[in-house]
PLY file of the C-alpha trace (Angstrom):
ply
format ascii 1.0
element vertex 284
property float x
property float y
property float z
element edge 283
property int vertex1
property int vertex2
end_header
9.77 22.07 -123.24
10.04 25.81 -122.24
11.61 28.30 -119.99
10.64 31.26 -119.09
11.71 34.66 -116.95
9.60 36.82 -114.29
11.53 40.20 -115.72
12.07 40.26 -120.17
13.81 37.13 -121.61
17.26 37.31 -121.82
20.01 35.64 -124.47
21.85 32.97 -122.47
25.84 32.73 -122.17
26.91 28.99 -121.29
30.44 29.88 -121.49
31.04 31.90 -118.59
29.25 29.92 -115.98
31.27 29.04 -112.83
33.25 26.03 -114.72
34.32 23.97 -111.51
35.21 20.09 -111.83
33.32 18.35 -109.10
33.03 13.81 -108.86
30.89 14.17 -105.93
28.64 15.80 -103.72
27.87 16.02 -100.10
25.97 18.67 -97.27
22.83 18.53 -94.87
19.47 19.39 -94.58
16.50 18.88 -97.26
16.86 17.48 -100.18
20.08 19.31 -99.53
24.03 18.53 -100.49
26.87 20.19 -101.40
29.70 20.25 -103.62
33.31 18.77 -102.87
35.45 19.59 -106.43
37.87 16.54 -107.06
40.62 15.69 -103.60
37.61 17.17 -101.57
35.43 16.48 -99.16
33.68 13.14 -99.68
37.09 12.13 -101.48
39.19 11.20 -98.14
41.81 12.64 -99.75
43.46 13.87 -96.23
44.24 17.12 -94.02
43.64 18.88 -97.67
39.90 17.78 -98.03
39.10 18.87 -94.13
41.04 21.51 -94.06
38.55 22.89 -97.54
35.76 20.89 -95.91
35.63 23.76 -92.81
36.57 25.89 -95.33
32.70 25.52 -97.13
31.00 24.98 -93.65
32.49 28.58 -92.76
31.27 30.29 -95.61
28.19 32.39 -95.49
25.22 29.37 -96.85
23.62 29.74 -99.27
20.28 27.16 -100.27
18.98 27.08 -104.23
14.96 27.01 -103.89
13.10 25.16 -106.77
8.87 25.35 -106.65
7.77 22.65 -108.26
3.69 23.21 -108.85
1.49 20.71 -108.23
-1.95 20.66 -108.92
-4.16 18.96 -107.06
-5.98 17.70 -110.54
-3.47 17.82 -112.39
0.19 16.61 -110.92
2.52 16.29 -113.32
3.99 12.86 -113.88
7.14 11.79 -111.12
9.56 11.25 -114.29
8.30 14.86 -115.99
9.66 16.47 -112.86
12.47 14.63 -112.09
13.51 15.50 -115.41
12.24 19.26 -115.43
13.73 19.95 -111.91
17.34 18.63 -113.81
17.30 21.41 -117.31
15.42 24.68 -114.37
19.01 23.80 -112.18
20.54 24.19 -115.95
18.82 27.12 -117.10
20.29 28.57 -113.50
23.63 28.33 -113.82
23.36 28.79 -118.05
21.84 32.08 -117.43
23.92 35.77 -118.35
22.21 37.22 -114.84
24.38 33.75 -112.48
27.46 35.32 -114.48
30.39 38.64 -114.12
28.54 40.84 -113.22
24.68 40.15 -113.07
22.70 40.46 -111.38
23.06 37.38 -110.14
25.97 36.40 -109.56
27.30 36.60 -107.05
24.84 35.21 -105.07
25.41 32.05 -106.99
29.37 32.39 -106.35
28.79 31.92 -102.73
26.36 29.28 -103.16
29.13 27.39 -104.99
31.43 27.93 -102.25
29.92 26.82 -99.89
28.05 24.04 -99.59
25.80 23.67 -102.58
21.98 23.00 -101.48
18.89 22.70 -103.24
15.21 22.91 -101.45
12.20 22.13 -103.38
8.49 23.39 -102.32
5.52 22.57 -103.71
3.18 25.94 -104.65
-0.76 25.52 -106.97
-2.81 28.37 -107.29
-2.41 31.39 -106.45
0.74 30.58 -104.47
2.68 29.14 -107.67
1.31 32.65 -109.08
3.16 34.35 -106.12
5.97 32.56 -106.24
5.69 33.95 -110.51
5.98 37.26 -109.82
9.78 36.92 -107.93
12.81 36.61 -109.83
13.63 33.49 -111.64
13.87 31.13 -114.64
10.12 28.70 -115.25
10.93 25.41 -116.87
7.93 23.62 -118.70
8.46 19.98 -119.44
6.12 17.46 -121.17
3.20 18.95 -118.04
5.26 19.55 -115.12
6.82 23.07 -114.68
9.99 24.17 -112.43
10.77 28.03 -110.80
14.49 28.20 -110.42
15.24 30.91 -107.87
18.78 32.36 -107.40
20.40 31.06 -103.95
19.70 33.20 -101.04
20.42 32.84 -97.55
19.24 29.80 -95.84
17.45 32.58 -93.52
16.20 34.61 -95.71
14.29 32.92 -97.68
11.21 34.82 -99.36
8.07 34.87 -97.44
6.05 34.01 -101.02
8.66 31.37 -100.86
9.13 30.69 -97.25
5.20 29.49 -96.39
5.15 26.12 -98.83
5.45 23.02 -97.82
8.56 20.69 -98.51
6.06 18.05 -98.13
3.48 16.40 -100.36
5.45 15.85 -103.51
5.22 12.80 -103.91
4.55 11.75 -107.93
4.02 8.76 -109.68
4.14 7.48 -112.71
1.43 6.74 -115.30
3.16 4.11 -117.07
7.30 3.75 -117.12
8.96 5.51 -118.84
10.48 4.83 -122.44
14.23 4.92 -123.18
15.68 7.49 -123.03
16.72 10.55 -125.03
19.67 9.55 -127.63
22.89 11.36 -127.65
21.43 12.99 -123.92
23.06 12.53 -120.45
21.27 9.87 -118.07
20.66 11.05 -114.83
20.60 7.29 -113.43
18.79 7.34 -109.87
19.70 4.99 -107.06
15.92 3.03 -107.35
16.39 1.35 -103.93
16.41 5.19 -101.61
12.81 5.40 -101.91
13.33 9.08 -102.00
10.35 11.79 -102.11
9.87 12.69 -105.08
11.01 16.78 -104.13
14.06 14.74 -102.50
15.30 12.77 -106.12
14.43 16.36 -107.91
16.71 17.81 -105.44
19.11 15.17 -106.58
19.27 15.10 -109.97
19.84 19.06 -109.74
22.67 18.12 -108.43
23.80 15.23 -110.91
22.53 18.87 -113.56
25.12 20.50 -112.42
27.98 18.26 -111.92
28.04 16.94 -115.18
28.04 21.08 -116.18
30.80 20.85 -114.84
32.83 19.33 -116.44
31.29 20.39 -119.99
33.78 23.14 -121.92
32.66 25.73 -123.18
31.65 24.92 -126.75
29.80 21.68 -125.47
28.00 24.30 -122.44
26.62 26.58 -124.63
25.76 23.13 -127.95
24.07 21.75 -124.59
21.86 24.96 -124.28
21.17 25.73 -127.39
19.77 22.54 -127.56
17.09 23.08 -125.23
19.39 20.56 -122.47
17.79 17.34 -123.99
18.41 15.08 -120.67
16.31 11.69 -119.00
16.38 10.69 -115.22
15.77 7.10 -115.71
16.04 4.42 -112.34
19.49 1.86 -111.96
19.36 -1.46 -109.94
21.84 -3.71 -108.42
24.52 -4.82 -110.86
23.58 -1.65 -113.29
23.70 0.97 -110.54
27.03 -1.26 -109.14
28.26 -0.20 -112.89
27.95 3.14 -112.55
28.86 3.83 -109.31
31.94 2.17 -109.72
32.37 4.00 -113.70
34.62 7.18 -112.42
32.23 9.41 -113.57
30.80 11.73 -111.91
28.62 10.57 -109.04
25.92 12.83 -106.06
26.40 11.54 -102.48
24.40 12.50 -100.20
25.63 12.72 -96.30
21.72 11.40 -94.92
20.67 14.13 -93.00
17.05 13.38 -94.29
14.78 10.51 -95.85
18.31 8.48 -96.53
21.35 7.41 -95.53
24.58 8.49 -96.10
25.79 6.93 -99.32
25.25 7.60 -103.61
21.99 8.97 -105.35
22.89 9.56 -108.88
25.12 9.24 -110.95
25.64 11.06 -114.49
25.86 9.75 -118.09
26.75 11.82 -120.40
25.47 11.58 -124.42
26.70 11.08 -127.49
25.65 14.41 -128.82
25.00 16.43 -125.99
27.34 16.78 -123.13
30.00 14.56 -123.47
31.38 13.13 -119.76
34.45 11.65 -119.78
33.58 8.01 -120.43
31.58 6.66 -123.47
27.44 5.49 -122.20
27.93 2.06 -120.60
25.55 -0.69 -121.38
22.36 -0.77 -120.08
20.59 -4.12 -118.18
0 1
1 2
2 3
3 4
4 5
5 6
6 7
7 8
8 9
9 10
10 11
11 12
12 13
13 14
14 15
15 16
16 17
17 18
18 19
19 20
20 21
21 22
22 23
23 24
24 25
25 26
26 27
27 28
28 29
29 30
30 31
31 32
32 33
33 34
34 35
35 36
36 37
37 38
38 39
39 40
40 41
41 42
42 43
43 44
44 45
45 46
46 47
47 48
48 49
49 50
50 51
51 52
52 53
53 54
54 55
55 56
56 57
57 58
58 59
59 60
60 61
61 62
62 63
63 64
64 65
65 66
66 67
67 68
68 69
69 70
70 71
71 72
72 73
73 74
74 75
75 76
76 77
77 78
78 79
79 80
80 81
81 82
82 83
83 84
84 85
85 86
86 87
87 88
88 89
89 90
90 91
91 92
92 93
93 94
94 95
95 96
96 97
97 98
98 99
99 100
100 101
101 102
102 103
103 104
104 105
105 106
106 107
107 108
108 109
109 110
110 111
111 112
112 113
113 114
114 115
115 116
116 117
117 118
118 119
119 120
120 121
121 122
122 123
123 124
124 125
125 126
126 127
127 128
128 129
129 130
130 131
131 132
132 133
133 134
134 135
135 136
136 137
137 138
138 139
139 140
140 141
141 142
142 143
143 144
144 145
145 146
146 147
147 148
148 149
149 150
150 151
151 152
152 153
153 154
154 155
155 156
156 157
157 158
158 159
159 160
160 161
161 162
162 163
163 164
164 165
165 166
166 167
167 168
168 169
169 170
170 171
171 172
172 173
173 174
174 175
175 176
176 177
177 178
178 179
179 180
180 181
181 182
182 183
183 184
184 185
185 186
186 187
187 188
188 189
189 190
190 191
191 192
192 193
193 194
194 195
195 196
196 197
197 198
198 199
199 200
200 201
201 202
202 203
203 204
204 205
205 206
206 207
207 208
208 209
209 210
210 211
211 212
212 213
213 214
214 215
215 216
216 217
217 218
218 219
219 220
220 221
221 222
222 223
223 224
224 225
225 226
226 227
227 228
228 229
229 230
230 231
231 232
232 233
233 234
234 235
235 236
236 237
237 238
238 239
239 240
240 241
241 242
242 243
243 244
244 245
245 246
246 247
247 248
248 249
249 250
250 251
251 252
252 253
253 254
254 255
255 256
256 257
257 258
258 259
259 260
260 261
261 262
262 263
263 264
264 265
265 266
266 267
267 268
268 269
269 270
270 271
271 272
272 273
273 274
274 275
275 276
276 277
277 278
278 279
279 280
280 281
281 282
282 283
């Protein structure tokens, strides 16, 4: 599983990425949410929360574009695409161009200061080649390929990305995924929501970002050096309820597209990589 760039290869500096702590997210638009810091919107923290929410809404709004390669003849499996999308978000957050005086840093800061939106589009053939010519990072899973781009204004998409379709991202797993990667974090999806694969890709990207924000510089560096091992799995019933009550980072969707407002992803830390405040919960 690898990542590539359209420009020359650069070493990442995971310690320099934004490290705001967060417990939940909410937002609007297709496959998008906005992050709320602990005590911020979505946590019912009274007037302070409402002021923060107003400020985030008033700020210039940006979106993080992700493009999944979905060829007609050989589409990737669902779980492979989900895990690759999550690692693509982490690849951008850890890239040196996203921090300090890097060329993407201002856009990343503006994006994280407003409502955090991610939109997943699909491409194949010549569309994929045109997308690959734009600045960004391509992350490869077992067979899946996802390219992430620096944030752009809501109304300022590059032409070759704006023309790509949001629909048509439905993917399946030919066989049930196996056990999660040992020692690595798990992004648990609420399996009862019926989201499209594209929206699920955005949601697990949010979950990966929340997990990243919780880590120290040393923990980020170790996860990055290992290639961001992680798993995406579905949870249901009492297992899902236990996860949402655990205090682990949780993604909450505002319900503007596809689903009603509610919790979509819980990020559970790994024993070796991405250790989050609570230990791994017992799986059903």
